[in-house]
C-alpha positions as CSV (number, residue, x, y, z in Angstrom):
1,X,-0.1,0.0,0.2
2,X,1.2,3.6,-1.0
3,X,2.3,5.7,1.9
4,X,0.5,9.3,2.0
5,X,3.5,11.5,0.6
6,X,3.9,9.1,-2.4
7,X,0.0,9.0,-3.2
8,X,0.2,12.7,-2.9
9,X,3.0,13.0,-5.2
10,X,1.2,10.9,-7.8
11,X,-2.0,12.8,-7.7
12,X,-0.1,16.0,-8.0
13,X,1.6,14.6,-11.1
14,X,-1.7,13.5,-12.5
15,X,-3.1,16.9,-11.9
16,X,-0.3,18.7,-13.6
17,X,-0.2,16.4,-16.7
18,X,-4.1,17.0,-17.0
19,X,-3.6,20.6,-16.8
20,X,-0.8,20.3,-19.3
21,X,-3.1,18.4,-21.7
22,X,-5.5,21.2,-21.3
23,X,-3.1,23.7,-22.2
24,X,-1.9,21.9,-25.4
25,X,-4.7,19.4,-26.3
26,X,-7.7,21.6,-26.5
27,X,-6.7,22.9,-30.0
28,X,-8.8,21.3,-32.6
29,X,-6.4,18.9,-34.6
30,X,-6.3,19.9,-38.4
31,X,-4.5,18.7,-41.3
32,X,-3.2,21.6,-43.4
33,X,-2.5,20.9,-47.2
34,X,1.4,21.1,-47.6
35,X,2.9,23.3,-50.3
36,X,6.7,23.4,-51.0
37,X,6.7,27.3,-50.9
38,X,5.1,27.6,-47.6
39,X,7.5,27.8,-44.6
40,X,5.7,25.8,-42.0
41,X,8.9,26.2,-39.7
42,X,8.3,29.9,-39.4
43,X,4.4,29.5,-38.7
44,X,4.3,30.8,-35.2
45,X,3.9,34.2,-33.6
46,X,7.1,35.7,-32.5
47,X,7.7,37.5,-29.5
48,X,10.8,38.8,-27.4
49,X,9.3,37.5,-24.3
50,X,6.6,35.0,-23.4
51,X,4.9,37.1,-20.8
52,X,3.8,39.6,-23.6
53,X,1.1,37.1,-24.9
54,X,0.7,34.7,-22.0
55,X,-2.3,36.5,-20.5
56,X,-4.2,36.7,-23.7
57,X,-3.6,33.1,-24.6
58,X,-4.6,32.1,-21.0
59,X,-7.8,33.7,-21.6
60,X,-8.3,31.9,-24.9
61,X,-7.6,28.4,-23.3
62,X,-9.8,29.1,-20.2
63,X,-12.6,30.6,-22.5
64,X,-14.4,27.1,-21.8
65,X,-15.1,28.8,-18.5
66,X,-15.3,32.5,-19.2
67,X,-15.7,34.1,-22.7
68,X,-12.7,35.3,-24.5
69,X,-13.0,38.2,-27.1
70,X,-10.5,38.4,-30.2
71,X,-10.7,41.3,-32.5
72,X,-9.4,40.9,-35.9
73,X,-8.8,44.3,-37.7
74,X,-7.9,44.3,-41.4
75,X,-8.6,45.5,-44.9
76,X,-10.0,43.8,-47.8
77,X,-8.7,40.3,-46.9
78,X,-10.8,40.5,-43.5
79,X,-13.7,42.4,-45.0
80,X,-14.1,39.7,-47.4
81,X,-14.8,37.0,-44.7
82,X,-13.6,33.7,-45.8
83,X,-10.2,33.7,-44.3
84,X,-11.4,35.1,-40.9
85,X,-14.4,33.0,-40.8
86,X,-12.2,29.9,-41.2
87,X,-9.8,31.3,-38.1
88,X,-13.1,31.9,-36.1
89,X,-14.6,28.6,-36.8
90,X,-11.6,26.5,-35.6
91,X,-11.0,28.5,-32.7
92,X,-14.9,28.1,-31.6
93,X,-14.5,24.3,-32.3
94,X,-11.6,24.2,-29.9
95,X,-12.9,26.3,-27.1
96,X,-16.7,26.9,-27.6
97,X,-18.9,29.3,-29.4
98,X,-19.3,32.6,-28.0
99,X,-21.4,34.0,-30.7
100,X,-21.5,35.0,-34.2
101,X,-19.6,38.5,-33.6
102,X,-19.7,41.8,-35.5
103,X,-21.5,42.7,-38.8
104,X,-22.9,45.8,-40.4
105,X,-25.5,46.9,-42.8
106,X,-23.2,46.9,-45.6
107,X,-25.7,47.9,-48.5
108,X,-26.4,51.3,-46.8
109,X,-22.6,52.2,-47.0
110,X,-22.2,50.6,-50.6
111,X,-20.0,48.1,-49.2
112,X,-19.5,45.0,-51.4
113,X,-17.4,41.7,-51.5
114,X,-18.5,40.3,-48.2
115,X,-18.9,36.7,-48.5
116,X,-20.3,35.5,-45.2
117,X,-23.5,37.4,-45.0
118,X,-25.9,39.7,-47.0
119,X,-27.6,42.9,-46.3
120,X,-30.3,45.1,-47.9
121,X,-32.1,48.1,-47.1
122,X,-34.9,50.5,-47.8
123,X,-35.2,54.4,-47.6
124,X,-32.3,57.0,-47.8
125,X,-29.2,56.6,-46.1
126,X,-25.8,58.5,-45.9
127,X,-22.6,57.1,-44.8
128,X,-19.0,57.5,-43.9
129,X,-15.8,55.2,-43.9
130,X,-12.2,55.6,-42.5
131,X,-11.1,55.1,-45.9
132,X,-12.4,58.5,-47.0
133,X,-10.2,61.5,-47.2
134,X,-13.0,63.4,-45.5
135,X,-15.7,61.2,-43.5
136,X,-18.6,63.3,-42.8
137,X,-19.9,61.2,-39.9
138,X,-18.1,60.3,-36.6
139,X,-16.3,56.8,-36.8
140,X,-15.7,54.2,-34.1
141,X,-14.0,50.9,-34.1
142,X,-16.0,49.5,-37.0
143,X,-14.6,52.2,-39.3
144,X,-18.0,52.7,-41.0
145,X,-21.1,54.6,-40.1
146,X,-24.5,54.9,-41.8
147,X,-27.2,57.5,-40.9
148,X,-30.8,58.1,-42.0
149,X,-33.2,60.8,-41.8
150,X,-36.0,58.7,-43.3
151,X,-38.6,57.7,-40.7
152,X,-39.7,54.8,-42.9
153,X,-36.1,53.3,-43.5
154,X,-35.5,49.5,-43.1
155,X,-32.4,47.2,-43.0
156,X,-32.5,43.4,-43.5
157,X,-29.5,41.3,-42.7
158,X,-29.2,37.6,-43.5
159,X,-26.4,35.8,-41.9
160,X,-24.8,32.4,-43.1
161,X,-27.4,29.9,-41.3
162,X,-24.4,27.5,-40.8
163,X,-22.8,29.8,-38.7
164,X,-25.8,30.5,-36.3
165,X,-26.7,28.6,-33.2
166,X,-29.9,28.7,-31.3
167,X,-28.1,30.0,-28.1
168,X,-27.0,33.1,-29.9
169,X,-29.7,35.1,-28.0
170,X,-27.8,38.5,-27.3
171,X,-28.2,41.0,-30.0
172,X,-25.9,44.0,-29.3
173,X,-26.7,47.1,-31.4
174,X,-24.1,49.9,-31.6
175,X,-25.6,53.4,-32.4
176,X,-25.8,56.9,-31.4
177,X,-28.1,57.5,-28.5
178,X,-29.7,61.0,-28.1
179,X,-33.3,62.2,-27.6
180,X,-33.3,62.9,-31.3
181,X,-32.8,59.2,-32.3
182,X,-35.5,57.3,-33.8
183,X,-37.0,54.1,-32.1
184,X,-35.9,50.6,-33.6
185,X,-38.1,47.7,-34.1
186,X,-36.1,44.3,-34.3
187,X,-38.0,41.6,-36.0
188,X,-37.0,37.7,-36.4
189,X,-39.0,34.8,-37.2
190,X,-39.6,33.9,-33.6
191,X,-39.5,37.5,-32.1
192,X,-40.4,41.2,-32.4
193,X,-39.5,44.2,-30.1
194,X,-39.5,48.1,-30.3
195,X,-36.7,49.8,-28.7
196,X,-36.6,53.4,-27.4
197,X,-32.9,53.9,-28.5
198,X,-32.4,56.8,-25.9
199,X,-33.8,55.3,-22.8
200,X,-33.1,51.5,-23.3
201,X,-31.5,50.6,-20.8
202,X,-31.8,53.6,-18.5
203,X,-28.7,53.1,-16.5
204,X,-26.4,52.8,-19.5
205,X,-24.8,55.9,-21.4
206,X,-22.7,54.0,-24.0
207,X,-23.4,53.6,-27.7
208,X,-24.2,50.0,-26.9
209,X,-27.8,48.5,-26.5
210,X,-28.3,44.7,-25.7
211,X,-31.6,43.0,-26.1
212,X,-32.6,39.4,-25.5
213,X,-34.0,37.3,-28.0
214,X,-36.2,34.4,-27.9
215,X,-33.8,32.2,-30.2
216,X,-30.6,32.8,-32.3
217,X,-31.8,33.5,-35.9
218,X,-30.2,34.0,-39.4
219,X,-32.4,36.8,-40.5
220,X,-32.9,40.1,-39.0
221,X,-35.4,42.9,-40.0
222,X,-34.7,46.3,-38.4
223,X,-37.4,49.0,-39.1
224,X,-37.0,52.7,-38.0
225,X,-40.0,54.1,-36.1
226,X,-40.9,57.6,-35.3
227,X,-42.6,58.1,-31.9
228,X,-42.1,61.8,-31.2
229,X,-41.6,65.1,-33.2
230,X,-38.2,65.6,-31.8
231,X,-36.9,62.2,-33.3
232,X,-35.2,63.0,-36.6
233,X,-32.5,60.5,-37.1
234,X,-30.8,57.1,-36.5
235,X,-27.0,56.6,-36.7
236,X,-25.5,53.2,-37.0
237,X,-22.2,51.9,-36.1
238,X,-22.7,48.0,-36.3
239,X,-24.4,44.9,-34.8
240,X,-22.9,41.9,-32.7
241,X,-24.8,38.6,-32.1
242,X,-23.6,36.7,-29.0
243,X,-24.4,33.9,-26.7
244,X,-26.4,34.4,-23.4
245,X,-23.7,32.4,-21.5
246,X,-20.2,34.0,-20.6
247,X,-18.4,31.2,-22.4
248,X,-16.5,30.4,-25.5
249,X,-14.7,32.4,-28.2
250,X,-16.2,35.4,-29.3
251,X,-14.4,36.9,-32.5
252,X,-15.2,40.2,-34.1
253,X,-13.7,40.4,-37.7
254,X,-13.8,44.0,-38.9
255,X,-12.1,44.8,-42.2
256,X,-12.7,47.8,-44.6
257,X,-11.2,47.5,-48.2
258,X,-8.5,50.1,-48.5
259,X,-7.9,50.7,-44.7
260,X,-4.5,51.2,-43.3
261,X,-3.2,52.1,-39.9
262,X,-3.6,56.0,-40.8
263,X,-7.3,55.1,-41.6
264,X,-7.8,53.4,-38.3
265,X,-6.3,56.3,-36.4
266,X,-8.8,58.8,-37.8
267,X,-11.6,57.0,-35.9
268,X,-12.8,59.7,-33.1
269,X,-14.8,57.1,-31.2
270,X,-11.8,54.3,-31.3
271,X,-10.8,54.8,-27.6
272,X,-14.6,54.5,-26.2
273,X,-15.4,51.5,-28.4
274,X,-12.5,49.6,-27.3
275,X,-13.8,49.7,-23.8
276,X,-17.5,48.6,-25.2
277,X,-15.9,45.5,-27.2
278,X,-13.1,44.9,-24.3
279,X,-10.8,42.5,-26.7
280,X,-8.6,40.2,-25.0
281,X,-6.4,39.8,-28.1
282,X,-6.2,42.1,-31.1
283,X,-4.9,40.9,-34.5
284,X,-3.6,44.0,-36.6
285,X,-3.8,42.6,-40.1
286,X,-3.6,45.9,-42.2
287,X,-1.1,48.4,-43.3
288,X,-0.4,47.9,-47.0
289,X,-2.8,50.6,-48.1
290,X,-0.6,53.1,-46.2
291,X,1.6,53.1,-49.0
292,X,-0.4,51.5,-52.0
293,X,-0.9,54.6,-54.1
294,X,2.0,56.7,-52.4
295,X,5.6,56.4,-51.5
296,X,6.8,54.1,-48.9
297,X,7.3,56.6,-46.0
298,X,8.6,54.4,-43.3
299,X,8.7,57.0,-40.6
300,X,5.0,58.0,-41.1
301,X,4.0,54.4,-41.4
302,X,6.1,53.5,-38.1
303,X,4.2,56.5,-36.3
304,X,0.9,55.5,-37.1
305,X,1.4,51.8,-36.1
306,X,3.0,52.8,-32.8
307,X,0.2,55.3,-32.0
308,X,-2.4,52.7,-32.5
309,X,-0.4,50.1,-30.4
310,X,-0.4,52.7,-27.5
311,X,-3.9,53.4,-27.8
312,X,-4.8,49.6,-27.7
313,X,-2.5,49.2,-24.6
314,X,-4.4,52.0,-22.9
315,X,-7.8,50.0,-23.2
316,X,-9.4,48.7,-20.0
317,X,-9.0,45.0,-21.1
318,X,-5.4,45.3,-21.7
319,X,-5.3,43.1,-24.9
320,X,-2.5,41.4,-26.3
321,X,-1.6,42.7,-29.7
322,X,-0.3,40.7,-32.8
323,X,1.0,42.5,-35.9
324,X,0.4,40.6,-39.2
325,X,2.5,41.2,-42.2
326,X,1.2,41.0,-45.7
327,X,2.3,38.2,-48.4
328,X,3.7,39.0,-51.5
329,X,1.5,40.7,-54.3
330,X,2.0,41.6,-57.8
331,X,1.9,45.1,-59.0
332,X,1.5,44.9,-62.8
333,X,3.4,41.7,-63.7
334,X,6.1,41.8,-60.8
335,X,6.2,41.0,-57.3
336,X,6.1,44.0,-55.0
337,X,9.6,44.1,-53.3
338,X,8.5,46.7,-50.9
339,X,6.4,44.3,-48.8
340,X,9.7,42.8,-47.7
341,X,10.8,46.1,-46.1
342,X,7.3,46.4,-44.5
343,X,7.6,43.0,-43.0
344,X,11.0,43.9,-41.6
345,X,9.8,47.1,-40.3
346,X,6.7,45.1,-38.3
347,X,9.4,42.9,-37.0
348,X,11.5,45.9,-35.6
349,X,8.2,47.5,-34.2
350,X,7.2,44.3,-32.4
351,X,10.4,44.1,-30.6
352,X,10.5,47.7,-29.5
353,X,6.7,47.9,-28.6
354,X,6.9,44.6,-27.1
355,X,3.9,43.0,-28.9
356,X,3.5,39.8,-31.0
357,X,4.5,39.3,-34.9
358,X,3.0,37.0,-37.3
359,X,5.3,37.1,-40.4
360,X,2.9,36.1,-42.8
361,X,4.9,37.6,-45.7
362,X,7.9,34.8,-45.0
363,X,5.5,31.9,-44.2
364,X,3.5,32.4,-47.4
365,X,6.8,32.1,-49.3
366,X,8.6,35.5,-49.2
367,X,9.4,37.6,-52.4
368,X,8.2,36.2,-55.8
369,X,6.1,33.6,-54.2
370,X,2.5,35.1,-55.4
371,X,3.1,33.3,-58.8
372,X,3.4,30.0,-56.8
373,X,-0.1,30.8,-55.2
374,X,-1.6,31.8,-58.6
375,X,-0.2,28.6,-60.4
376,X,-1.6,26.4,-57.7
377,X,-5.1,28.0,-57.7
378,X,-4.8,29.8,-54.3
379,X,-4.9,33.2,-55.8
380,X,-6.5,35.1,-58.5
381,X,-4.6,36.1,-61.6
382,X,-4.4,39.8,-60.5
383,X,-1.8,38.6,-58.0
384,X,-3.6,40.4,-55.0
385,X,-6.7,38.6,-54.2
386,X,-6.8,34.9,-52.8
387,X,-9.3,32.3,-54.0
388,X,-11.7,30.6,-51.7
389,X,-9.0,27.7,-51.5
390,X,-6.3,30.2,-50.7
391,X,-8.5,31.8,-48.1
392,X,-9.2,28.6,-46.3
393,X,-5.3,27.8,-46.5
394,X,-4.4,31.1,-45.0
395,X,-7.0,30.8,-42.3
396,X,-5.8,27.1,-41.4
397,X,-2.3,28.3,-41.1
398,X,-3.1,31.3,-38.9
399,X,-5.0,28.9,-36.4
400,X,-2.2,26.6,-36.6
401,X,0.4,29.3,-35.6
402,X,-1.9,30.3,-32.6
403,X,-1.8,26.7,-31.7
404,X,1.9,26.4,-32.1
405,X,2.4,29.6,-30.2
406,X,0.1,28.3,-27.2
407,X,2.0,25.1,-26.9
408,X,5.4,27.2,-26.7
409,X,4.0,29.6,-24.1
410,X,2.7,27.0,-21.9
411,X,5.4,24.2,-22.3
412,X,7.4,23.4,-19.2
413,X,10.2,21.9,-21.3
414,X,10.7,25.1,-23.3
415,X,13.1,27.3,-21.4
416,X,13.6,29.9,-24.1
417,X,12.4,33.5,-22.6
418,X,10.8,34.5,-26.0
419,X,9.9,33.1,-29.4
420,X,12.0,34.5,-32.3
421,X,12.4,32.7,-35.8
422,X,16.0,33.5,-37.1
423,X,16.2,34.9,-40.6
424,X,18.9,32.4,-41.9
425,X,18.9,34.2,-45.3
426,X,17.9,37.9,-45.6
427,X,17.6,37.5,-49.2
428,X,14.9,35.1,-48.7
429,X,12.9,38.0,-47.8
430,X,14.2,40.7,-50.0
431,X,15.2,39.7,-53.5
432,X,15.5,42.0,-56.4
433,X,15.8,40.8,-59.8
434,X,18.6,43.1,-61.2
435,X,18.5,41.7,-64.6
436,X,15.3,43.5,-65.5
437,X,15.4,46.2,-62.7
438,X,14.2,49.0,-65.2
439,X,11.0,47.0,-65.7
440,X,10.5,46.4,-62.1
441,X,10.2,50.2,-61.3
442,X,6.5,50.5,-61.1
443,X,5.3,54.1,-61.3
444,X,3.5,55.4,-58.1
445,X,0.1,57.1,-58.7
446,X,0.4,60.9,-58.1
447,X,-0.8,61.8,-54.5
448,X,-3.2,64.9,-54.4
449,X,-2.0,67.8,-52.2
450,X,-4.8,69.6,-50.3
451,X,-4.7,72.8,-48.5
452,X,-6.9,75.9,-47.4
453,X,-8.0,78.5,-50.1
454,X,-10.0,81.6,-49.8
455,X,-13.0,81.9,-52.3
456,X,-14.5,85.4,-52.7
457,X,-18.3,85.0,-53.6
458,X,-19.2,86.5,-56.9
459,X,-22.7,87.7,-58.2
460,X,-24.9,84.9,-59.0
461,X,-23.0,82.2,-57.0
462,X,-24.7,79.9,-54.6
463,X,-23.1,77.7,-52.1
464,X,-23.9,74.6,-54.4
465,X,-22.1,76.3,-57.3
466,X,-19.1,77.0,-55.0
467,X,-19.0,73.5,-53.7
468,X,-19.1,72.1,-57.2
469,X,-16.2,74.2,-58.2
470,X,-14.0,72.8,-55.6
471,X,-15.3,69.5,-55.7
472,X,-16.6,69.4,-52.1
473,X,-19.9,69.2,-50.6
474,X,-22.2,72.0,-49.5
475,X,-22.3,70.5,-45.8
476,X,-18.4,70.9,-45.7
477,X,-18.4,74.6,-47.0
478,X,-21.2,75.2,-44.3
479,X,-19.3,73.7,-41.5
480,X,-15.8,75.3,-42.5
481,X,-17.2,78.8,-42.3
482,X,-19.7,78.1,-39.3
483,X,-22.8,79.3,-41.5
484,X,-26.0,78.9,-39.9
485,X,-27.8,78.8,-43.4
486,X,-27.0,77.7,-46.9
487,X,-27.1,81.2,-48.1
488,X,-24.0,83.3,-49.0
489,X,-23.8,86.8,-50.4
490,X,-21.8,88.9,-53.0
491,X,-18.2,89.7,-51.6
492,X,-18.3,87.2,-48.7
493,X,-15.1,85.2,-48.2
494,X,-15.2,81.5,-47.5
495,X,-12.3,79.1,-46.9
496,X,-12.2,75.8,-48.7
497,X,-10.1,72.8,-48.3
498,X,-9.4,71.5,-51.6
499,X,-6.8,69.9,-54.0
500,X,-4.3,72.4,-55.0
501,X,-2.0,72.8,-57.8
502,X,-4.8,71.6,-60.6
503,X,-7.3,73.7,-62.7
504,X,-10.7,74.1,-61.0
505,X,-14.0,73.5,-62.8
506,X,-15.3,76.8,-64.4
507,X,-18.0,78.4,-62.3
508,X,-21.2,78.5,-64.0
509,X,-24.0,81.3,-63.6
510,X,-26.6,80.0,-61.5
511,X,-29.6,81.8,-59.8
512,X,-29.9,82.2,-56.0
513,X,-31.5,79.3,-54.4
514,X,-33.4,78.8,-51.2
515,X,-31.3,77.8,-48.3
516,X,-31.3,74.2,-47.3
517,X,-31.9,73.1,-43.6
518,X,-29.9,70.3,-42.3
519,X,-31.3,68.8,-39.1
520,X,-27.8,68.2,-37.3
521,X,-24.5,69.7,-38.0
522,X,-22.1,67.1,-39.2
523,X,-18.4,67.1,-37.5
524,X,-15.7,67.3,-40.2
525,X,-12.2,66.4,-39.1
526,X,-10.2,65.5,-42.2
527,X,-9.5,66.6,-45.7
528,X,-12.4,66.0,-48.3
529,X,-12.9,62.5,-49.9
530,X,-12.9,62.2,-53.7
531,X,-16.7,61.2,-53.7
532,X,-19.3,63.1,-52.0
533,X,-22.4,61.8,-50.7
534,X,-26.1,63.0,-51.1
535,X,-27.3,64.7,-47.9
536,X,-30.7,63.1,-47.1
537,X,-32.9,65.3,-45.3
538,X,-36.5,65.0,-43.5
539,X,-39.4,65.0,-45.7
540,X,-40.3,68.6,-44.7
541,X,-36.9,69.9,-45.8
542,X,-35.4,70.4,-49.4
543,X,-33.2,67.7,-50.6
544,X,-29.8,68.3,-52.6
545,X,-28.2,65.7,-54.6
546,X,-24.8,66.1,-55.8
547,X,-23.8,64.1,-58.9
548,X,-20.7,62.4,-59.3
549,X,-18.3,63.9,-61.9
550,X,-17.6,61.5,-64.8
551,X,-14.1,61.4,-66.0
552,X,-12.1,59.5,-68.6
553,X,-9.0,57.4,-68.0
554,X,-6.5,56.0,-70.5
555,X,-5.3,52.5,-69.5
556,X,-1.4,52.6,-69.1
557,X,0.9,49.6,-69.2
558,X,0.6,47.2,-66.4
559,X,-2.6,48.6,-65.0
560,X,-5.4,46.4,-63.9
561,X,-9.2,47.0,-63.2
562,X,-8.1,46.8,-59.7
563,X,-5.4,49.3,-59.6
564,X,-7.5,51.8,-61.7
565,X,-10.5,51.3,-59.3
566,X,-8.4,52.2,-56.2
567,X,-6.8,55.3,-57.9
568,X,-10.3,56.5,-58.1
569,X,-11.5,55.1,-55.0
570,X,-14.2,52.8,-56.8
571,X,-14.7,49.3,-56.5
572,X,-14.1,46.9,-59.3
573,X,-17.7,45.9,-59.8
574,X,-18.6,49.9,-59.9
575,X,-15.9,50.4,-62.5
576,X,-17.1,47.5,-64.7
577,X,-20.8,48.7,-64.4
578,X,-20.0,52.3,-65.1
579,X,-18.3,51.1,-68.4
580,X,-20.7,48.2,-69.1
581,X,-18.0,45.7,-68.9
582,X,-18.7,41.8,-68.6
583,X,-15.2,40.6,-68.5
584,X,-12.1,41.6,-66.6
585,X,-9.7,42.3,-69.5
586,X,-8.5,45.8,-70.5
587,X,-6.0,47.0,-73.2
588,X,-3.2,49.5,-73.0
589,X,-4.7,52.8,-74.6
590,X,-8.3,51.8,-73.7
591,X,-10.3,54.7,-72.6
592,X,-12.5,53.9,-69.4
593,X,-15.2,56.0,-67.5
594,X,-14.3,56.8,-64.0
595,X,-15.8,58.9,-61.1
């Protein structure tokens, strides 16, 4: 018979083994297809000291007892949905389902390309995005805001039914809450509730409303309802569908096509929203658009990245942070070598700022590897967008990297202080084909320069004609000059923020129009965007529509529909629709209509 000390030691050993098993074996086992150009040896999150990410990964592992929230911020790759949905499904199958997470009324903001849910709307909406040069509405963590003055407006959201569970009964609505806000009616197959946006719940003063549903559903109808004369608008920042229990993984995937670190930093409500979402781990999967159409200004890029990291660290939830580099891309016919410099910059920032670094650039194959992705059906021919197969592989590899990192963080046999993958061959990351160097130099699109100008009002000019002259909106002119009305007088001086160094549109003689009344003043914080939106007014007020200016673009060598659409802040579908194109082929010298 064993004596007490021996039995105690055996029990302690078994408990330690069980706990170690919990730490390492709760992660779902997956078989990732092997490709010779994928560097699986580097597929791990790199950190200078394990204590940096241990708290965040500990919360993920223990989410079977208490919910862990992961925030995945990105650009088009994250917005599209397939890649991030794969990561989320694998994490939730490992540690439990905490909810569907974030979604938005995409159709109200002309957001396309989202694959994991669909949205529809009725009524008139205005919107703003963090990718615009001059967003006309306040922005939060989601980077997009939609607003309506239409008391009969509606939104319909259809989520992927396969990703919905019956216990997803908590619907979070993120919106502006004032006494001027319309009521909102939420209708599902099994439920119907009318909500007073301002007073529900009475003890909350945040931009978040949480309602209890009878059951998790895939289809949601949101109807605007006017109850009092003082209610004039509804301003939406997004939705989140979550479980009623405080367990499992809740992953918010928030991506905006064209967004970089500089775009996220212009979100005025970002700090407050971080304390609403309370992330435990943040994946920063963006940055390429900080230099996609301009020169690679390393100091400027670094400043924005560090500023966002500092802001995230100040959040009450103290999240772990992981920087994610971008994989090889084609600009024209050639690999974009600057992405290697960007990857090395992120590596340096991760060391100095004490955050994690996921070197997707190296893992995916490094320089000139995009052609391998295209040849194996993992990427489209444009060399920038992944196919569904490629997104599934990318999501699987990121999940595998998180698993590998967790195993290293909590391994008793791993005596290293940190996790860092040595670069055995720097040329592996940054190789330049000097044999055709002249061909590789892809011209960078000219970046417009904006500055303040003074405009003296001439006889016959209106605020609308002046706005058209400088390619801005009447709302912007009104705000810049602190005008109470939309009326101007002869000789009045107005300050305008506009593109300089180019010839302005010739002013046309117009008759003086009646002033347009706007129910609420819009806060302007940045230079004007290239596209202006129509200001939607209550029925009793006049409505002004500002048409888009149609221009012509002559296709140059190495240009694609994608590069042209980005240059003019359009989507590929918008560009094709404007030119009545069925395919995606274009020829050098071809004339395309653009906005």
